[in-house]
PyMOL Python script that loads the backbone (N, CA, C, O; Angstrom):
from pymol import cmd

cmd.read_pdbstr("""\
ATOM      1  N   UNK A   1      14.844  -9.065  42.768  1.00  0.00           N
ATOM      2  CA  UNK A   1      13.865  -7.939  42.171  1.00  0.00           C
ATOM      3  C   UNK A   1      13.788  -8.153  41.290  1.00  0.00           C
ATOM      4  O   UNK A   1      12.673  -8.510  40.910  1.00  0.00           O
ATOM      5  N   UNK A   2      15.119  -8.088  40.116  1.00  0.00           N
ATOM      6  CA  UNK A   2      14.594  -7.914  38.606  1.00  0.00           C
ATOM      7  C   UNK A   2      13.702  -9.245  38.466  1.00  0.00           C
ATOM      8  O   UNK A   2      12.960  -9.481  37.512  1.00  0.00           O
ATOM      9  N   UNK A   3      13.874  -9.946  39.417  1.00  0.00           N
ATOM     10  CA  UNK A   3      12.990 -11.645  38.628  1.00  0.00           C
ATOM     11  C   UNK A   3      11.635 -10.698  38.590  1.00  0.00           C
ATOM     12  O   UNK A   3      11.120 -10.242  37.570  1.00  0.00           O
ATOM     13  N   UNK A   4      11.048 -10.460  40.362  1.00  0.00           N
ATOM     14  CA  UNK A   4       9.915 -10.146  40.087  1.00  0.00           C
ATOM     15  C   UNK A   4       9.155  -9.177  38.847  1.00  0.00           C
ATOM     16  O   UNK A   4       7.943  -9.029  38.696  1.00  0.00           O
ATOM     17  N   UNK A   5       9.854  -8.798  38.326  1.00  0.00           N
ATOM     18  CA  UNK A   5       9.187  -7.878  36.963  1.00  0.00           C
ATOM     19  C   UNK A   5       9.480  -8.520  36.052  1.00  0.00           C
ATOM     20  O   UNK A   5       9.276  -7.800  35.075  1.00  0.00           O
ATOM     21  N   UNK A   6      10.118 -10.150  35.497  1.00  0.00           N
ATOM     22  CA  UNK A   6       9.754 -10.301  34.489  1.00  0.00           C
ATOM     23  C   UNK A   6       8.679 -10.972  34.261  1.00  0.00           C
ATOM     24  O   UNK A   6       8.611 -11.275  33.070  1.00  0.00           O
ATOM     25  N   UNK A   7       7.357 -11.531  35.191  1.00  0.00           N
ATOM     26  CA  UNK A   7       6.433 -12.202  34.523  1.00  0.00           C
ATOM     27  C   UNK A   7       5.605 -10.903  34.275  1.00  0.00           C
ATOM     28  O   UNK A   7       4.669 -10.810  33.481  1.00  0.00           O
ATOM     29  N   UNK A   8       6.141  -9.824  35.151  1.00  0.00           N
ATOM     30  CA  UNK A   8       5.406  -8.737  34.571  1.00  0.00           C
ATOM     31  C   UNK A   8       5.455  -7.931  33.683  1.00  0.00           C
ATOM     32  O   UNK A   8       4.561  -7.098  33.529  1.00  0.00           O
ATOM     33  N   UNK A   9       6.726  -8.023  32.753  1.00  0.00           N
ATOM     34  CA  UNK A   9       7.175  -7.466  31.501  1.00  0.00           C
ATOM     35  C   UNK A   9       7.046  -8.981  30.671  1.00  0.00           C
ATOM     36  O   UNK A   9       7.314  -9.065  29.472  1.00  0.00           O
ATOM     37  N   UNK A  10       6.837  -9.529  31.054  1.00  0.00           N
ATOM     38  CA  UNK A  10       6.082 -11.006  30.220  1.00  0.00           C
ATOM     39  C   UNK A  10       4.607 -10.556  29.728  1.00  0.00           C
ATOM     40  O   UNK A  10       4.303 -10.502  28.537  1.00  0.00           O
ATOM     41  N   UNK A  11       3.909 -10.305  30.570  1.00  0.00           N
ATOM     42  CA  UNK A  11       2.597 -10.426  30.489  1.00  0.00           C
ATOM     43  C   UNK A  11       2.270  -8.685  29.891  1.00  0.00           C
ATOM     44  O   UNK A  11       1.121  -8.588  29.458  1.00  0.00           O
ATOM     45  N   UNK A  12       3.108  -7.332  29.813  1.00  0.00           N
ATOM     46  CA  UNK A  12       2.746  -6.649  29.423  1.00  0.00           C
ATOM     47  C   UNK A  12       3.680  -7.307  27.508  1.00  0.00           C
ATOM     48  O   UNK A  12       3.487  -6.770  26.417  1.00  0.00           O
ATOM     49  N   UNK A  13       4.028  -7.772  27.614  1.00  0.00           N
ATOM     50  CA  UNK A  13       4.746  -7.846  25.764  1.00  0.00           C
ATOM     51  C   UNK A  13       3.335  -9.112  24.948  1.00  0.00           C
ATOM     52  O   UNK A  13       3.024  -9.348  23.781  1.00  0.00           O
ATOM     53  N   UNK A  14       2.839  -9.628  26.269  1.00  0.00           N
ATOM     54  CA  UNK A  14       2.384 -10.497  25.457  1.00  0.00           C
ATOM     55  C   UNK A  14       0.984 -10.028  25.058  1.00  0.00           C
ATOM     56  O   UNK A  14       0.318 -10.567  24.174  1.00  0.00           O
ATOM     57  N   UNK A  15       0.553  -8.860  25.867  1.00  0.00           N
ATOM     58  CA  UNK A  15      -0.424  -7.918  25.385  1.00  0.00           C
ATOM     59  C   UNK A  15      -0.021  -7.214  24.251  1.00  0.00           C
ATOM     60  O   UNK A  15      -0.734  -7.127  23.251  1.00  0.00           O
ATOM     61  N   UNK A  16       1.149  -6.677  24.356  1.00  0.00           N
ATOM     62  CA  UNK A  16       1.634  -5.930  23.209  1.00  0.00           C
ATOM     63  C   UNK A  16       1.709  -6.854  22.214  1.00  0.00           C
ATOM     64  O   UNK A  16       1.388  -6.340  21.143  1.00  0.00           O
ATOM     65  N   UNK A  17       1.971  -7.891  22.128  1.00  0.00           N
ATOM     66  CA  UNK A  17       1.790  -9.011  20.633  1.00  0.00           C
ATOM     67  C   UNK A  17       0.394  -9.110  20.582  1.00  0.00           C
ATOM     68  O   UNK A  17      -0.019  -9.214  19.426  1.00  0.00           O
ATOM     69  N   UNK A  18      -0.808  -9.114  21.786  1.00  0.00           N
ATOM     70  CA  UNK A  18      -1.725  -9.251  21.063  1.00  0.00           C
ATOM     71  C   UNK A  18      -2.529  -8.484  20.448  1.00  0.00           C
ATOM     72  O   UNK A  18      -3.513  -8.845  19.802  1.00  0.00           O
ATOM     73  N   UNK A  19      -2.030  -7.050  20.675  1.00  0.00           N
ATOM     74  CA  UNK A  19      -2.586  -5.799  19.918  1.00  0.00           C
ATOM     75  C   UNK A  19      -1.674  -5.772  18.643  1.00  0.00           C
ATOM     76  O   UNK A  19      -2.341  -5.423  17.669  1.00  0.00           O
ATOM     77  N   UNK A  20      -0.628  -5.976  18.396  1.00  0.00           N
ATOM     78  CA  UNK A  20      -0.462  -6.443  17.238  1.00  0.00           C
ATOM     79  C   UNK A  20      -1.135  -7.205  16.207  1.00  0.00           C
ATOM     80  O   UNK A  20      -1.423  -6.653  15.145  1.00  0.00           O
ATOM     81  N   UNK A  21      -1.374  -8.254  16.389  1.00  0.00           N
ATOM     82  CA  UNK A  21      -2.049  -9.548  16.199  1.00  0.00           C
ATOM     83  C   UNK A  21      -3.539  -8.811  15.744  1.00  0.00           C
ATOM     84  O   UNK A  21      -3.992  -8.866  14.600  1.00  0.00           O
ATOM     85  N   UNK A  22      -4.094  -8.221  16.719  1.00  0.00           N
ATOM     86  CA  UNK A  22      -5.608  -7.716  16.721  1.00  0.00           C
ATOM     87  C   UNK A  22      -5.499  -6.736  15.141  1.00  0.00           C
ATOM     88  O   UNK A  22      -6.237  -6.888  14.168  1.00  0.00           O
ATOM     89  N   UNK A  23      -3.988  -5.414  15.314  1.00  0.00           N
ATOM     90  CA  UNK A  23      -3.822  -4.796  14.309  1.00  0.00           C
ATOM     91  C   UNK A  23      -3.723  -5.008  12.921  1.00  0.00           C
ATOM     92  O   UNK A  23      -3.944  -4.214  12.006  1.00  0.00           O
ATOM     93  N   UNK A  24      -3.177  -6.779  12.866  1.00  0.00           N
ATOM     94  CA  UNK A  24      -2.733  -7.004  11.925  1.00  0.00           C
ATOM     95  C   UNK A  24      -3.635  -7.867  11.159  1.00  0.00           C
ATOM     96  O   UNK A  24      -3.389  -8.044   9.966  1.00  0.00           O
ATOM     97  N   UNK A  25      -4.968  -8.598  11.875  1.00  0.00           N
ATOM     98  CA  UNK A  25      -5.693  -8.611  11.609  1.00  0.00           C
ATOM     99  C   UNK A  25      -6.836  -8.009  10.611  1.00  0.00           C
ATOM    100  O   UNK A  25      -7.431  -8.439   9.623  1.00  0.00           O
ATOM    101  N   UNK A  26      -6.849  -6.506  11.543  1.00  0.00           N
ATOM    102  CA  UNK A  26      -7.759  -5.727  11.315  1.00  0.00           C
ATOM    103  C   UNK A  26      -7.294  -5.280   9.563  1.00  0.00           C
ATOM    104  O   UNK A  26      -7.976  -5.147   8.547  1.00  0.00           O
ATOM    105  N   UNK A  27      -5.809  -5.146   9.839  1.00  0.00           N
ATOM    106  CA  UNK A  27      -5.638  -4.459   8.306  1.00  0.00           C
ATOM    107  C   UNK A  27      -5.944  -5.745   7.267  1.00  0.00           C
ATOM    108  O   UNK A  27      -6.675  -5.584   6.290  1.00  0.00           O
ATOM    109  N   UNK A  28      -5.369  -6.929   7.548  1.00  0.00           N
ATOM    110  CA  UNK A  28      -5.801  -7.869   6.343  1.00  0.00           C
ATOM    111  C   UNK A  28      -7.611  -7.444   6.182  1.00  0.00           C
ATOM    112  O   UNK A  28      -8.228  -6.581   5.557  1.00  0.00           O
ATOM    113  N   UNK A  29      -7.894  -8.274   6.867  1.00  0.00           N
ATOM    114  CA  UNK A  29      -9.844  -7.459   6.802  1.00  0.00           C
ATOM    115  C   UNK A  29      -9.783  -6.520   5.794  1.00  0.00           C
ATOM    116  O   UNK A  29      -9.952  -6.781   4.603  1.00  0.00           O
ATOM    117  N   UNK A  30      -9.541  -5.420   6.258  1.00  0.00           N
ATOM    118  CA  UNK A  30      -9.695  -3.854   5.619  1.00  0.00           C
ATOM    119  C   UNK A  30      -9.040  -4.371   3.793  1.00  0.00           C
ATOM    120  O   UNK A  30      -9.631  -4.279   2.717  1.00  0.00           O
ATOM    121  N   UNK A  31      -8.007  -4.760   4.019  1.00  0.00           N
ATOM    122  CA  UNK A  31      -7.782  -5.275   2.506  1.00  0.00           C
ATOM    123  C   UNK A  31      -8.213  -5.958   1.979  1.00  0.00           C
ATOM    124  O   UNK A  31      -8.171  -5.851   0.753  1.00  0.00           O
ATOM    125  N   UNK A  32      -8.629  -6.646   2.357  1.00  0.00           N
ATOM    126  CA  UNK A  32      -9.490  -8.223   1.617  1.00  0.00           C
ATOM    127  C   UNK A  32     -11.305  -7.092   1.127  1.00  0.00           C
ATOM    128  O   UNK A  32     -11.933  -7.477   0.141  1.00  0.00           O
ATOM    129  N   UNK A  33     -11.849  -5.834   1.945  1.00  0.00           N
ATOM    130  CA  UNK A  33     -12.725  -5.536   1.519  1.00  0.00           C
ATOM    131  C   UNK A  33     -12.240  -4.619   0.762  1.00  0.00           C
ATOM    132  O   UNK A  33     -13.138  -4.304  -0.018  1.00  0.00           O
ATOM    133  N   UNK A  34     -11.178  -3.931   0.533  1.00  0.00           N
ATOM    134  CA  UNK A  34     -10.813  -2.697  -0.698  1.00  0.00           C
ATOM    135  C   UNK A  34     -10.349  -3.981  -1.491  1.00  0.00           C
ATOM    136  O   UNK A  34     -11.076  -4.003  -2.484  1.00  0.00           O
ATOM    137  N   UNK A  35      -9.524  -5.019  -1.533  1.00  0.00           N
ATOM    138  CA  UNK A  35     -10.072  -5.940  -3.301  1.00  0.00           C
ATOM    139  C   UNK A  35     -11.282  -6.564  -3.447  1.00  0.00           C
ATOM    140  O   UNK A  35     -11.405  -7.457  -4.285  1.00  0.00           O
ATOM    141  N   UNK A  36     -12.239  -6.204  -2.716  1.00  0.00           N
ATOM    142  CA  UNK A  36     -13.503  -6.866  -3.208  1.00  0.00           C
ATOM    143  C   UNK A  36     -13.960  -5.445  -3.450  1.00  0.00           C
ATOM    144  O   UNK A  36     -14.865  -5.800  -4.206  1.00  0.00           O
ATOM    145  N   UNK A  37     -14.108  -3.857  -3.428  1.00  0.00           N
ATOM    146  CA  UNK A  37     -14.302  -3.075  -3.470  1.00  0.00           C
ATOM    147  C   UNK A  37     -13.997  -2.549  -5.389  1.00  0.00           C
ATOM    148  O   UNK A  37     -14.640  -2.005  -6.287  1.00  0.00           O
ATOM    149  N   UNK A  38     -12.826  -3.053  -5.214  1.00  0.00           N
ATOM    150  CA  UNK A  38     -11.869  -2.247  -6.719  1.00  0.00           C
ATOM    151  C   UNK A  38     -12.903  -3.651  -7.665  1.00  0.00           C
ATOM    152  O   UNK A  38     -13.585  -3.460  -8.672  1.00  0.00           O
ATOM    153  N   UNK A  39     -12.715  -4.912  -6.973  1.00  0.00           N
ATOM    154  CA  UNK A  39     -13.357  -5.877  -7.827  1.00  0.00           C
ATOM    155  C   UNK A  39     -14.423  -5.316  -8.812  1.00  0.00           C
ATOM    156  O   UNK A  39     -14.381  -5.066 -10.017  1.00  0.00           O
ATOM    157  N   UNK A  40     -15.411  -5.208  -7.850  1.00  0.00           N
ATOM    158  CA  UNK A  40     -16.836  -4.738  -8.144  1.00  0.00           C
ATOM    159  C   UNK A  40     -16.494  -3.144  -9.472  1.00  0.00           C
ATOM    160  O   UNK A  40     -16.745  -2.979 -10.666  1.00  0.00           O
ATOM    161  N   UNK A  41     -15.805  -2.263  -8.355  1.00  0.00           N
ATOM    162  CA  UNK A  41     -15.817  -1.296  -9.440  1.00  0.00           C
ATOM    163  C   UNK A  41     -15.309  -1.847 -10.752  1.00  0.00           C
ATOM    164  O   UNK A  41     -15.905  -1.708 -11.820  1.00  0.00           O
ATOM    165  N   UNK A  42     -14.176  -2.476 -10.595  1.00  0.00           N
ATOM    166  CA  UNK A  42     -13.499  -3.472 -12.335  1.00  0.00           C
ATOM    167  C   UNK A  42     -14.718  -3.758 -12.809  1.00  0.00           C
ATOM    168  O   UNK A  42     -14.899  -3.215 -13.899  1.00  0.00           O
ATOM    169  N   UNK A  43     -15.639  -4.400 -12.429  1.00  0.00           N
ATOM    170  CA  UNK A  43     -17.089  -4.892 -13.321  1.00  0.00           C
ATOM    171  C   UNK A  43     -17.912  -4.325 -13.940  1.00  0.00           C
ATOM    172  O   UNK A  43     -18.510  -4.616 -14.976  1.00  0.00           O
ATOM    173  N   UNK A  44     -17.974  -2.673 -12.647  1.00  0.00           N
ATOM    174  CA  UNK A  44     -19.093  -1.997 -13.243  1.00  0.00           C
ATOM    175  C   UNK A  44     -18.594  -1.477 -14.616  1.00  0.00           C
ATOM    176  O   UNK A  44     -19.288  -1.488 -15.633  1.00  0.00           O
ATOM    177  N   UNK A  45     -17.143  -0.954 -14.534  1.00  0.00           N
ATOM    178  CA  UNK A  45     -16.399  -0.342 -15.130  1.00  0.00           C
ATOM    179  C   UNK A  45     -16.652  -1.415 -16.280  1.00  0.00           C
ATOM    180  O   UNK A  45     -17.559  -1.045 -17.026  1.00  0.00           O
ATOM    181  N   UNK A  46     -16.247  -2.313 -16.532  1.00  0.00           N
ATOM    182  CA  UNK A  46     -16.286  -2.784 -17.865  1.00  0.00           C
ATOM    183  C   UNK A  46     -17.817  -3.519 -18.766  1.00  0.00           C
ATOM    184  O   UNK A  46     -18.014  -3.889 -19.923  1.00  0.00           O
ATOM    185  N   UNK A  47     -18.860  -3.446 -17.211  1.00  0.00           N
ATOM    186  CA  UNK A  47     -20.487  -3.841 -17.983  1.00  0.00           C
ATOM    187  C   UNK A  47     -20.973  -2.267 -18.697  1.00  0.00           C
ATOM    188  O   UNK A  47     -21.956  -2.037 -19.401  1.00  0.00           O
ATOM    189  N   UNK A  48     -19.830  -1.268 -18.196  1.00  0.00           N
ATOM    190  CA  UNK A  48     -20.107  -0.150 -18.761  1.00  0.00           C
ATOM    191  C   UNK A  48     -19.499   0.094 -19.909  1.00  0.00           C
ATOM    192  O   UNK A  48     -20.358   0.376 -20.745  1.00  0.00           O
ATOM    193  N   UNK A  49     -18.448   0.121 -20.349  1.00  0.00           N
ATOM    194  CA  UNK A  49     -18.420   0.051 -21.554  1.00  0.00           C
ATOM    195  C   UNK A  49     -18.501  -0.883 -22.421  1.00  0.00           C
ATOM    196  O   UNK A  49     -18.134  -0.804 -23.593  1.00  0.00           O
ATOM    197  N   UNK A  50     -19.227  -2.267 -21.617  1.00  0.00           N
ATOM    198  CA  UNK A  50     -20.203  -2.897 -22.627  1.00  0.00           C
ATOM    199  C   UNK A  50     -21.296  -2.757 -23.248  1.00  0.00           C
ATOM    200  O   UNK A  50     -21.735  -3.387 -24.210  1.00  0.00           O
ATOM    201  N   UNK A  51     -21.923  -1.527 -22.406  1.00  0.00           N
ATOM    202  CA  UNK A  51     -23.038  -0.954 -22.771  1.00  0.00           C
ATOM    203  C   UNK A  51     -22.811   0.215 -23.750  1.00  0.00           C
ATOM    204  O   UNK A  51     -23.717   0.639 -24.468  1.00  0.00           O
ATOM    205  N   UNK A  52     -21.785   0.628 -23.747  1.00  0.00           N
ATOM    206  CA  UNK A  52     -21.501   1.902 -24.277  1.00  0.00           C
ATOM    207  C   UNK A  52     -21.292   1.571 -25.641  1.00  0.00           C
ATOM    208  O   UNK A  52     -21.299   2.461 -26.491  1.00  0.00           O
ATOM    209  N   UNK A  53     -21.047   0.000 -26.032  1.00  0.00           N
ATOM    210  CA  UNK A  53     -20.268  -0.165 -26.888  1.00  0.00           C
ATOM    211  C   UNK A  53     -21.469  -0.660 -28.023  1.00  0.00           C
ATOM    212  O   UNK A  53     -21.769  -0.525 -29.209  1.00  0.00           O
ATOM    213  N   UNK A  54     -21.933  -1.345 -26.742  1.00  0.00           N
ATOM    214  CA  UNK A  54     -23.539  -1.978 -27.545  1.00  0.00           C
ATOM    215  C   UNK A  54     -25.062  -0.576 -27.902  1.00  0.00           C
ATOM    216  O   UNK A  54     -26.067  -0.629 -28.611  1.00  0.00           O
ATOM    217  N   UNK A  55     -24.744   0.026 -27.393  1.00  0.00           N
ATOM    218  CA  UNK A  55     -25.419   1.622 -27.839  1.00  0.00           C
ATOM    219  C   UNK A  55     -24.540   1.703 -28.943  1.00  0.00           C
ATOM    220  O   UNK A  55     -24.711   0.822 -29.785  1.00  0.00           O
ATOM    221  N   UNK A  56     -23.935   2.259 -29.092  1.00  0.00           N
ATOM    222  CA  UNK A  56     -22.758   2.920 -29.968  1.00  0.00           C
ATOM    223  C   UNK A  56     -22.898   2.090 -31.159  1.00  0.00           C
ATOM    224  O   UNK A  56     -22.627   2.681 -32.205  1.00  0.00           O
ATOM    225  N   UNK A  57     -23.341   0.559 -31.296  1.00  0.00           N
ATOM    226  CA  UNK A  57     -23.633   0.203 -31.882  1.00  0.00           C
ATOM    227  C   UNK A  57     -24.837  -0.208 -32.721  1.00  0.00           C
ATOM    228  O   UNK A  57     -24.738  -0.531 -33.904  1.00  0.00           O
ATOM    229  N   UNK A  58     -26.141  -0.171 -31.940  1.00  0.00           N
ATOM    230  CA  UNK A  58     -27.542   0.005 -32.106  1.00  0.00           C
ATOM    231  C   UNK A  58     -27.600   1.334 -32.849  1.00  0.00           C
ATOM    232  O   UNK A  58     -27.968   1.259 -34.022  1.00  0.00           O
ATOM    233  N   UNK A  59     -27.227   2.823 -32.252  1.00  0.00           N
ATOM    234  CA  UNK A  59     -26.642   4.242 -32.671  1.00  0.00           C
ATOM    235  C   UNK A  59     -26.597   4.412 -34.245  1.00  0.00           C
ATOM    236  O   UNK A  59     -27.224   5.162 -34.993  1.00  0.00           O
ATOM    237  N   UNK A  60     -25.375   3.189 -34.544  1.00  0.00           N
ATOM    238  CA  UNK A  60     -25.317   3.133 -36.186  1.00  0.00           C
ATOM    239  C   UNK A  60     -25.894   3.033 -36.527  1.00  0.00           C
ATOM    240  O   UNK A  60     -26.453   3.930 -37.159  1.00  0.00           O
ATOM    241  N   UNK A  61     -26.586   1.086 -36.381  1.00  0.00           N
ATOM    242  CA  UNK A  61     -27.625   0.662 -36.932  1.00  0.00           C
ATOM    243  C   UNK A  61     -28.872   1.688 -37.411  1.00  0.00           C
ATOM    244  O   UNK A  61     -29.250   1.880 -38.567  1.00  0.00           O
ATOM    245  N   UNK A  62     -29.163   2.021 -36.729  1.00  0.00           N
ATOM    246  CA  UNK A  62     -30.267   3.132 -36.431  1.00  0.00           C
ATOM    247  C   UNK A  62     -30.081   4.307 -37.423  1.00  0.00           C
ATOM    248  O   UNK A  62     -31.052   4.826 -37.974  1.00  0.00           O
ATOM    249  N   UNK A  63     -28.372   4.850 -37.708  1.00  0.00           N
ATOM    250  CA  UNK A  63     -28.825   5.252 -38.663  1.00  0.00           C
ATOM    251  C   UNK A  63     -28.372   4.985 -40.330  1.00  0.00           C
ATOM    252  O   UNK A  63     -28.394   5.600 -41.396  1.00  0.00           O
ATOM    253  N   UNK A  64     -27.910   3.508 -39.738  1.00  0.00           N
ATOM    254  CA  UNK A  64     -28.161   3.166 -41.398  1.00  0.00           C
ATOM    255  C   UNK A  64     -29.736   2.751 -41.828  1.00  0.00           C
ATOM    256  O   UNK A  64     -30.273   2.465 -42.898  1.00  0.00           O
ATOM    257  N   UNK A  65     -30.130   2.852 -40.636  1.00  0.00           N
ATOM    258  CA  UNK A  65     -31.833   2.717 -41.314  1.00  0.00           C
ATOM    259  C   UNK A  65     -32.550   3.806 -41.974  1.00  0.00           C
ATOM    260  O   UNK A  65     -33.531   3.914 -42.710  1.00  0.00           O
ATOM    261  N   UNK A  66     -31.433   4.791 -41.270  1.00  0.00           N
ATOM    262  CA  UNK A  66     -32.693   5.793 -41.312  1.00  0.00           C
ATOM    263  C   UNK A  66     -31.889   6.275 -43.438  1.00  0.00           C
ATOM    264  O   UNK A  66     -32.311   5.863 -44.519  1.00  0.00           O
ATOM    265  N   UNK A  67     -31.129   6.892 -43.242  1.00  0.00           N
ATOM    266  CA  UNK A  67     -30.249   6.511 -44.313  1.00  0.00           C
ATOM    267  C   UNK A  67     -30.668   5.617 -45.848  1.00  0.00           C
ATOM    268  O   UNK A  67     -30.640   5.901 -47.045  1.00  0.00           O
ATOM    269  N   UNK A  68     -31.098   4.275 -44.938  1.00  0.00           N
ATOM    270  CA  UNK A  68     -31.500   3.251 -46.015  1.00  0.00           C
ATOM    271  C   UNK A  68     -33.319   4.251 -46.797  1.00  0.00           C
ATOM    272  O   UNK A  68     -33.793   4.468 -47.913  1.00  0.00           O
ATOM    273  N   UNK A  69     -33.724   4.554 -45.258  1.00  0.00           N
ATOM    274  CA  UNK A  69     -35.239   5.005 -46.189  1.00  0.00           C
ATOM    275  C   UNK A  69     -35.129   5.885 -46.605  1.00  0.00           C
ATOM    276  O   UNK A  69     -35.884   5.959 -47.575  1.00  0.00           O
ATOM    277  N   UNK A  70     -34.347   7.103 -46.411  1.00  0.00           N
ATOM    278  CA  UNK A  70     -34.094   8.079 -46.907  1.00  0.00           C
ATOM    279  C   UNK A  70     -33.894   7.943 -48.586  1.00  0.00           C
ATOM    280  O   UNK A  70     -34.451   8.781 -49.295  1.00  0.00           O
ATOM    281  N   UNK A  71     -33.048   6.814 -49.234  1.00  0.00           N
ATOM    282  CA  UNK A  71     -32.670   6.510 -50.455  1.00  0.00           C
ATOM    283  C   UNK A  71     -33.858   6.217 -50.673  1.00  0.00           C
ATOM    284  O   UNK A  71     -34.209   6.596 -51.791  1.00  0.00           O
ATOM    285  N   UNK A  72     -34.487   5.807 -50.212  1.00  0.00           N
ATOM    286  CA  UNK A  72     -36.059   5.128 -50.993  1.00  0.00           C
ATOM    287  C   UNK A  72     -36.876   5.964 -51.808  1.00  0.00           C
ATOM    288  O   UNK A  72     -37.903   5.516 -52.318  1.00  0.00           O
TER     289      UNK A  72
END
""", "prot")
cmd.dss("prot")
cmd.show_as("cartoon", "prot")
cmd.util.cbc("prot")
cmd.orient("prot")
């Protein structure tokens, strides 16, 4: 009687294992997507900072030019 249940249990455990593997693969895919998104956001922040610094530099140059022209 117990022997007859072994294949059923093995099949059920196999199904559970397949489900665990599928969940693991999905979690890995999500983790990779999140890592890529974080990388994109980091690059965007770096670009934003670079543009801010460039804008500030240009503003300083413009102010200096205005002061130079006023001094004439």
